[in-house]
C-alpha positions as CSV (number, residue, x, y, z in Angstrom):
1,M,0.0,0.0,0.0
2,T,1.5,3.3,-1.0
3,G,-0.4,5.4,1.5
4,R,-2.4,7.1,-1.2
5,L,-6.2,6.6,-1.6
6,S,-7.1,4.9,-4.8
7,C,-9.3,7.0,-7.0
8,A,-12.3,4.7,-6.1
9,A,-11.7,5.0,-2.4
10,A,-11.2,8.8,-2.7
11,L,-14.5,9.1,-4.6
12,A,-16.3,7.1,-1.9
13,V,-14.9,9.5,0.7
14,A,-16.0,12.5,-1.4
15,L,-19.5,11.1,-2.0
16,F,-20.3,10.0,1.5
17,G,-17.8,11.6,3.8
18,V,-18.5,9.2,6.6
19,P,-19.3,5.5,6.8
20,A,-22.9,4.5,6.2
21,S,-25.1,4.2,9.3
22,A,-28.8,3.8,10.0
23,G,-29.2,7.6,9.4
24,T,-27.4,7.7,6.0
25,P,-29.5,6.5,3.1
26,Q,-28.1,4.2,0.5
27,A,-27.2,5.9,-2.7
28,R,-25.9,4.5,-6.1
29,L,-25.7,7.1,-8.8
30,S,-24.4,6.4,-12.3
31,P,-23.3,9.3,-14.5
32,A,-26.7,9.1,-16.2
33,D,-28.5,9.3,-12.8
34,I,-26.4,12.4,-11.9
35,A,-27.1,14.0,-15.2
36,A,-30.9,13.6,-14.6
37,L,-30.7,15.4,-11.2
38,T,-31.9,19.0,-10.9
39,K,-29.1,21.5,-11.5
40,G,-29.0,24.9,-10.0
41,G,-26.9,28.0,-9.8
42,G,-25.9,29.0,-6.2
43,G,-26.9,27.4,-3.0
44,P,-25.6,26.8,0.5
45,G,-21.8,26.3,0.3
46,T,-21.5,27.3,-3.3
47,S,-19.7,30.3,-4.8
48,G,-22.8,31.8,-6.4
49,V,-20.7,32.6,-9.5
50,T,-22.7,32.9,-12.7
51,G,-22.4,29.9,-15.0
52,I,-21.5,27.4,-12.3
53,R,-24.1,24.6,-12.2
54,T,-24.5,22.9,-8.8
55,T,-26.2,19.5,-8.1
56,V,-26.8,18.1,-4.6
57,L,-25.8,14.4,-4.8
58,N,-26.4,13.5,-1.2
59,G,-27.8,15.1,1.9
60,D,-28.7,18.8,2.3
61,P,-25.9,21.4,2.5
62,S,-28.2,23.8,4.4
63,A,-29.0,21.2,7.1
64,A,-27.1,19.4,9.8
65,G,-25.4,16.2,8.5
66,P,-23.2,15.0,5.7
67,Y,-23.7,16.3,2.1
68,T,-22.1,16.0,-1.3
69,I,-22.4,18.5,-4.1
70,E,-21.2,18.4,-7.7
71,I,-20.1,21.7,-9.3
72,R,-19.7,22.1,-13.0
73,V,-17.5,25.1,-13.7
74,P,-17.3,26.5,-17.2
75,P,-14.0,27.6,-18.9
76,H,-12.5,30.9,-17.9
77,T,-14.2,31.1,-14.5
78,R,-12.7,32.6,-11.4
79,I,-14.0,31.9,-7.8
80,A,-12.7,34.6,-5.5
81,A,-11.1,33.7,-2.1
82,H,-13.7,32.6,0.4
83,T,-14.2,30.4,3.5
84,H,-16.8,27.8,4.7
85,R,-17.7,27.0,8.3
86,D,-17.3,23.3,7.7
87,D,-14.3,21.1,6.8
88,R,-14.8,19.9,3.2
89,T,-13.0,17.4,1.0
90,A,-13.1,17.4,-2.8
91,I,-12.3,15.3,-5.8
92,V,-11.7,16.6,-9.4
93,V,-13.9,14.4,-11.6
94,S,-13.0,15.9,-15.0
95,G,-11.3,18.9,-16.6
96,K,-8.4,21.0,-15.3
97,W,-9.1,22.7,-11.9
98,F,-6.7,25.3,-10.6
99,F,-6.9,25.6,-6.8
100,G,-5.1,27.7,-4.2
101,Y,-5.1,28.7,-0.5
102,G,-5.0,32.3,0.6
103,A,-7.1,35.4,1.4
104,A,-6.7,36.8,-2.1
105,A,-6.9,34.8,-5.4
106,E,-3.3,35.0,-6.6
107,E,-2.6,33.3,-9.9
108,A,0.9,32.3,-8.7
109,Q,-0.6,30.4,-5.8
110,V,-2.8,27.9,-7.7
111,K,-1.9,24.3,-8.3
112,L,-3.3,22.4,-11.3
113,L,-5.4,19.5,-10.2
114,P,-6.3,17.1,-13.0
115,P,-9.0,14.4,-12.9
116,G,-8.6,12.1,-9.9
117,S,-7.0,14.8,-7.7
118,F,-8.1,15.2,-4.1
119,Y,-7.9,18.4,-2.0
120,T,-9.3,19.8,1.3
121,E,-11.1,23.0,2.2
122,P,-10.5,23.2,6.0
123,A,-13.1,25.2,7.9
124,A,-12.4,29.0,8.0
125,V,-9.3,28.6,5.7
126,P,-9.5,31.0,2.7
127,H,-9.2,29.3,-0.7
128,F,-10.0,30.1,-4.3
129,A,-10.2,28.3,-7.7
130,L,-10.3,28.9,-11.4
131,T,-10.6,27.2,-14.8
132,R,-8.7,28.2,-17.9
133,D,-9.5,26.9,-21.4
134,E,-11.6,23.9,-20.3
135,P,-14.4,23.3,-17.8
136,A,-14.1,21.2,-14.6
137,V,-16.4,19.0,-12.6
138,V,-15.7,18.7,-8.9
139,Y,-17.4,16.7,-6.1
140,I,-17.3,18.4,-2.7
141,T,-18.3,16.7,0.6
142,G,-18.8,18.4,4.0
143,Q,-20.8,18.3,7.2
144,G,-23.7,20.8,7.0
145,P,-24.9,23.3,7.5
146,T,-22.4,25.0,5.3
147,D,-22.0,28.5,4.0
148,T,-19.7,30.8,2.0
149,H,-18.0,34.0,3.1
150,Y,-15.9,35.9,0.7
151,T,-12.5,37.3,1.9
152,E,-12.0,39.5,-1.2
153,V,-14.2,41.5,-3.4
154,R,-15.8,39.5,-6.3
């Protein structure tokens, strides 16, 4: 064992965050199932940036308990530095996602995260993200209720 999560194991952590229990419903979603789910713009724990499509895959980000959201981010999108009240984990599903930590979105601070990449959004730690010439899809898991507070002007 190399100490790294396999892509499948990391995806399971991103989707469910915690082991299944009597309070966690069973869920099996194929890509077609996910495509059929209602998509929205902003919502609890999202950036609210125009063009980003958000789908709740599991739970309710506005309520207490585990949740997982999918964000679909178009090309040439910038998400300003912000924080969330909950610890979150994420997996890049497709595209090229550029992610950084800091109170201001500085291009020099981003790291390219290709599909299969994993990252964290610790509670109250400012972070930011962007796409360049291609879109990205990211699954984010946390423990609600969540929120978003910008640390810089959008």
